C-alpha positions as a Markdown table, in Angstrom:
| # | Residue | x | y | z |
|---|---|---|---|---|
| 1 | Met | -6.0 | 4.8 | 15.5 |
| 2 | Val | -5.0 | 1.0 | 16.7 |
| 3 | Lys | -1.5 | 0.7 | 18.7 |
| 4 | Met | 1.4 | 0.1 | 16.5 |
| 5 | Gly | 2.8 | -3.1 | 16.8 |
| 6 | Asp | -0.3 | -4.9 | 17.9 |
| 7 | Ile | -1.5 | -6.1 | 14.4 |
| 8 | Lys | -0.7 | -8.9 | 12.4 |
| 9 | Val | -2.0 | -10.5 | 9.0 |
| 10 | Lys | -1.9 | -14.1 | 8.2 |
| 11 | Leu | -2.3 | -16.0 | 5.3 |
| 12 | Asn | -2.6 | -19.9 | 5.3 |
| 13 | Asn | -2.6 | -22.0 | 2.5 |
| 14 | Ile | -4.0 | -18.9 | 0.3 |
| 15 | Gly | -4.6 | -19.5 | -3.9 |
| 16 | Lys | -6.1 | -18.2 | -6.3 |
| 17 | Arg | -7.3 | -19.4 | -10.1 |
| 18 | Tyr | -8.8 | -18.1 | -12.8 |
| 19 | Gly | -10.6 | -21.1 | -14.6 |
| 20 | Tyr | -8.5 | -23.8 | -14.3 |
| 21 | Glu | -5.0 | -21.8 | -14.3 |
| 22 | Trp | -3.5 | -21.4 | -10.8 |
| 23 | Val | -1.8 | -17.7 | -10.4 |
| 24 | Phe | -0.3 | -19.2 | -7.1 |
| 25 | Lys | -1.6 | -21.9 | -4.1 |
| 26 | Glu | -0.4 | -23.4 | -0.7 |
| 27 | Leu | 1.0 | -20.0 | -0.1 |
| 28 | Thr | 1.1 | -19.8 | 3.7 |
| 29 | Cys | 3.3 | -17.0 | 5.7 |
| 30 | Ser | 2.1 | -14.5 | 8.3 |
| 31 | Phe | 3.1 | -10.9 | 8.4 |
| 32 | Asp | 5.0 | -9.8 | 11.7 |
| 33 | Glu | 3.8 | -6.1 | 13.4 |
| 34 | Gln | 6.4 | -3.3 | 12.8 |
| 35 | Lys | 8.4 | -5.4 | 10.0 |
| 36 | Ser | 8.8 | -4.6 | 6.0 |
| 37 | Tyr | 8.2 | -7.3 | 3.2 |
| 38 | Ala | 8.4 | -7.7 | -0.7 |
| 39 | Ile | 6.7 | -9.8 | -2.8 |
| 40 | Leu | 8.8 | -10.5 | -5.8 |
| 41 | Gly | 7.9 | -11.7 | -9.0 |
| 42 | Asn | 8.1 | -10.8 | -13.2 |
| 43 | Asn | 5.2 | -8.7 | -14.7 |
| 44 | Gly | 2.3 | -11.0 | -14.6 |
| 45 | Ser | 3.3 | -13.2 | -11.8 |
| 46 | Gly | 0.1 | -12.5 | -9.6 |
| 47 | Lys | 2.2 | -10.2 | -7.3 |
| 48 | Ser | -1.1 | -7.0 | -7.7 |
| 49 | Thr | -3.5 | -10.3 | -7.2 |
| 50 | Leu | -2.0 | -11.1 | -3.3 |
| 51 | Met | -1.5 | -7.7 | -2.7 |
| 52 | Gln | -5.6 | -7.4 | -3.8 |
| 53 | Ile | -6.2 | -10.5 | -1.7 |
| 54 | Ile | -3.9 | -8.7 | 1.8 |
| 55 | Ala | -6.4 | -5.7 | 1.4 |
| 56 | Gly | -9.3 | -7.8 | 1.4 |
| 57 | Ser | -10.5 | -6.6 | -1.8 |
| 58 | Leu | -10.1 | -9.8 | -4.1 |
| 59 | Met | -11.4 | -13.4 | -2.7 |
| 60 | Pro | -8.9 | -16.2 | -2.9 |
| 61 | Ser | -9.8 | -19.8 | -4.3 |
| 62 | Lys | -8.8 | -21.0 | -1.4 |
| 63 | Gly | -6.7 | -20.6 | 1.9 |
| 64 | Glu | -7.8 | -17.9 | 4.5 |
| 65 | Leu | -6.6 | -14.3 | 5.3 |
| 66 | Ser | -7.3 | -12.9 | 8.8 |
| 67 | Tyr | -6.1 | -10.1 | 10.4 |
| 68 | Gln | -5.4 | -10.4 | 14.2 |
| 69 | Ile | -4.9 | -7.3 | 17.0 |
| 70 | Glu | -3.4 | -9.1 | 20.2 |
| 71 | Gly | -4.5 | -12.4 | 18.7 |
| 72 | Lys | -8.3 | -10.9 | 18.6 |
| 73 | Ile | -9.8 | -11.6 | 14.8 |
| 74 | Ile | -11.0 | -8.3 | 12.9 |
| 75 | Val | -14.1 | -9.0 | 10.6 |
| 76 | Pro | -13.4 | -8.6 | 7.2 |
| 77 | Glu | -15.6 | -5.8 | 6.5 |
| 78 | Asn | -13.4 | -3.9 | 9.0 |
| 79 | Tyr | -10.0 | -3.9 | 7.1 |
| 80 | Tyr | -9.7 | -1.2 | 5.6 |
| 81 | Thr | -9.9 | 0.8 | 9.2 |
| 82 | Tyr | -5.8 | -0.6 | 9.2 |
| 83 | Leu | -4.6 | -0.2 | 6.2 |
| 84 | Ser | -3.3 | 2.5 | 3.8 |
| 85 | Trp | -3.0 | 1.4 | -0.1 |
| 86 | Cys | -1.0 | 2.7 | -3.3 |
| 87 | Ala | -1.4 | 0.3 | -6.5 |
| 88 | Pro | -1.4 | 1.8 | -10.3 |
| 89 | Tyr | -5.1 | 0.1 | -10.3 |
| 90 | Ile | -6.2 | 2.6 | -8.0 |
| 91 | Glu | -7.2 | 5.8 | -8.7 |
| 92 | Pro | -7.8 | 9.0 | -7.0 |
| 93 | Ile | -11.5 | 11.3 | -7.4 |
| 94 | Asn | -10.1 | 13.2 | -10.8 |
| 95 | Asp | -12.8 | 15.6 | -10.4 |
| 96 | Phe | -11.2 | 17.1 | -7.1 |
| 97 | Thr | -7.9 | 19.4 | -6.4 |
| 98 | Leu | -5.4 | 17.8 | -4.0 |
| 99 | Pro | -6.5 | 19.6 | -1.0 |
| 100 | Glu | -9.9 | 19.0 | -1.9 |
| 101 | Leu | -8.9 | 14.9 | -1.7 |
| 102 | Leu | -6.5 | 15.2 | 1.4 |
| 103 | Arg | -9.2 | 17.0 | 3.2 |
| 104 | Phe | -11.9 | 14.1 | 2.3 |
| 105 | Gln | -9.7 | 11.7 | 3.0 |
| 106 | Gln | -8.7 | 12.8 | 6.5 |
| 107 | Gln | -12.6 | 12.8 | 7.5 |
| 108 | Phe | -12.1 | 9.0 | 7.7 |
| 109 | Lys | -8.5 | 8.5 | 7.9 |
| 110 | Pro | -6.8 | 11.1 | 9.5 |
| 111 | Phe | -2.8 | 11.7 | 9.0 |
| 112 | Ile | 0.5 | 11.1 | 11.2 |
| 113 | Tyr | 2.2 | 13.2 | 13.3 |
| 114 | Asn | -1.3 | 15.4 | 12.7 |
| 115 | Leu | 0.4 | 16.7 | 9.6 |
| 116 | Thr | -2.2 | 19.2 | 8.0 |
| 117 | Val | -3.1 | 19.1 | 4.1 |
| 118 | Asp | -0.9 | 22.0 | 3.9 |
| 119 | Asp | 2.2 | 20.3 | 5.3 |
| 120 | Ile | 1.1 | 17.1 | 2.7 |
| 121 | Leu | 1.3 | 19.5 | -0.1 |
| 122 | Lys | 4.7 | 20.9 | 1.1 |
| 123 | Ile | 5.8 | 16.5 | 1.4 |
| 124 | Ser | 4.5 | 16.1 | -2.1 |
| 125 | Glu | 6.5 | 18.9 | -4.0 |
| 126 | Leu | 2.9 | 19.9 | -5.1 |
| 127 | Asn | 1.9 | 22.9 | -4.0 |
| 128 | Thr | 2.2 | 24.6 | -6.9 |
| 129 | Ala | -0.5 | 22.6 | -8.5 |
| 130 | Lys | -2.9 | 22.6 | -5.6 |
| 131 | His | -5.6 | 25.0 | -7.7 |
| 132 | Lys | -5.7 | 22.1 | -10.4 |
| 133 | Leu | -8.3 | 19.2 | -10.8 |
| 134 | Leu | -6.3 | 15.7 | -10.6 |
| 135 | Arg | -7.2 | 14.8 | -13.9 |
| 136 | Tyr | -5.2 | 17.8 | -15.0 |
| 137 | Tyr | -2.0 | 16.2 | -13.6 |
| 138 | Ser | 0.5 | 14.2 | -15.4 |
| 139 | Ser | 1.1 | 10.6 | -14.7 |
| 140 | Gly | 4.0 | 11.3 | -12.1 |
| 141 | Met | 2.3 | 14.2 | -10.2 |
| 142 | Lys | -0.9 | 12.1 | -9.7 |
| 143 | Gln | 1.4 | 9.1 | -8.2 |
| 144 | Arg | 2.6 | 11.4 | -5.9 |
| 145 | Ala | -0.8 | 12.3 | -4.7 |
| 146 | Lys | -1.8 | 8.9 | -4.6 |
| 147 | Leu | 2.1 | 8.1 | -2.3 |
| 148 | Val | 1.6 | 11.0 | 0.2 |
| 149 | Met | -2.1 | 9.9 | 0.7 |
| 150 | Ala | -0.8 | 6.5 | 1.9 |
| 151 | Val | 2.6 | 6.7 | 3.4 |
| 152 | Leu | 0.6 | 10.1 | 5.7 |
| 153 | Ala | -2.4 | 8.2 | 6.8 |
| 154 | Asp | -2.5 | 6.9 | 10.0 |
| 155 | Thr | -3.2 | 3.0 | 9.8 |
| 156 | Pro | -0.5 | 0.5 | 11.3 |
| 157 | Ile | -0.4 | -1.3 | 7.5 |
| 158 | Leu | 0.8 | 0.0 | 4.5 |
| 159 | Leu | 0.6 | -1.4 | 1.1 |
| 160 | Leu | 2.3 | -0.5 | -1.6 |
| 161 | Asp | 2.4 | -2.1 | -4.9 |
| 162 | Glu | 4.8 | -0.9 | -7.7 |
| 163 | Pro | 5.1 | 2.4 | -5.6 |
| 164 | Thr | 7.2 | 4.3 | -8.6 |
| 165 | Ser | 5.4 | 3.8 | -11.0 |
| 166 | Asn | 5.3 | 6.9 | -13.2 |
| 167 | Leu | 8.3 | 8.4 | -11.8 |
| 168 | Asp | 11.5 | 9.8 | -12.8 |
| 169 | Lys | 14.5 | 9.7 | -11.0 |
| 170 | Met | 14.2 | 12.7 | -9.3 |
| 171 | Gly | 10.6 | 11.4 | -8.0 |
| 172 | Ile | 12.1 | 7.8 | -7.2 |
| 173 | Gln | 14.6 | 9.7 | -4.7 |
| 174 | Trp | 11.6 | 11.5 | -3.2 |
| 175 | Tyr | 9.8 | 8.3 | -2.8 |
| 176 | Gln | 12.6 | 6.6 | -1.2 |
| 177 | Ser | 13.2 | 9.7 | 0.8 |
| 178 | Leu | 9.5 | 9.3 | 2.0 |
| 179 | Ile | 9.7 | 5.9 | 3.5 |
| 180 | Gln | 12.5 | 6.7 | 5.1 |
| 181 | Gln | 10.9 | 9.8 | 7.0 |
| 182 | Tyr | 7.5 | 8.4 | 7.1 |
| 183 | Thr | 7.2 | 5.2 | 7.9 |
| 184 | Gln | 8.8 | 4.0 | 10.9 |
| 185 | Asn | 7.4 | 1.2 | 13.3 |
| 186 | Arg | 4.7 | 0.4 | 10.7 |
| 187 | Leu | 3.9 | -3.4 | 8.5 |
| 188 | Ile | 4.5 | -2.6 | 5.4 |
| 189 | Ile | 4.3 | -4.9 | 2.1 |
| 190 | Val | 5.8 | -3.9 | -1.1 |
| 191 | Ala | 5.1 | -5.8 | -4.5 |
| 192 | Ser | 7.7 | -5.0 | -6.9 |
| 193 | Asn | 10.6 | -6.0 | -9.5 |
| 194 | Gln | 12.4 | -2.9 | -8.9 |
| 195 | Ser | 15.3 | -3.4 | -6.0 |
| 196 | Tyr | 15.1 | 1.0 | -5.6 |
| 197 | Glu | 11.5 | 0.1 | -4.5 |
| 198 | Tyr | 12.0 | -2.4 | -1.7 |
| 199 | Asp | 15.3 | -2.3 | -0.6 |
| 200 | Phe | 14.5 | -1.4 | 3.0 |
| 201 | Cys | 12.5 | -4.7 | 3.3 |
| 202 | Ser | 14.0 | -7.3 | 5.5 |
| 203 | Glu | 11.5 | -9.9 | 4.3 |
| 204 | Lys | 11.2 | -11.2 | 0.8 |
| 205 | Ile | 8.6 | -13.5 | -0.7 |
| 206 | Trp | 9.4 | -14.7 | -4.0 |
| 207 | Ile | 5.9 | -15.5 | -5.4 |
| 208 | Lys | 7.3 | -18.3 | -8.1 |
| 209 | Asn | 8.0 | -20.1 | -5.3 |
| 210 | Tyr | 4.2 | -21.4 | -4.5 |
| 211 | Arg | 3.0 | -21.5 | -8.7 |
């Protein structure tokens, strides 16, 4: 695990287009250690596209993305080691129970504070459903599972794309408490158009400024 506070993500003149239409272009910014950022815009504005580029899962049409630790460049195939990510388009393995899924993740990405699977089941408030396959979870239950897997992973970078999708009012309050308790000293990037998802973020990037 990389020491917290040593990592930086840089976007240099990033742009993405499909066909002849630019989703965004000429986006240059730096995401710095231990800070929180909100990527803001209406539905369809390109927030999720930008998040996928930041995660290294989508290539930009122009520009460069870099991850750096103490000024040293990380090769793209190793980006996943440093980040955890929750998004509506990322699906968990539906043929696992939640404890099975957590133990699977734990093999290659441990949890913060040495949390155990039982600890995380309690935090998720899904303990009573621990024997169910995820395919039988409601959309809100599945979102809680995805959030604890991302937020409680021991990574210096946390990416959250529309993190309260499918959560009810109590679920939103649970999410806010999760963020408050378990995201200290991390680089956090939230893509959203709902203020209650990103109101803890100190920096804001409006994607409409790069159309």
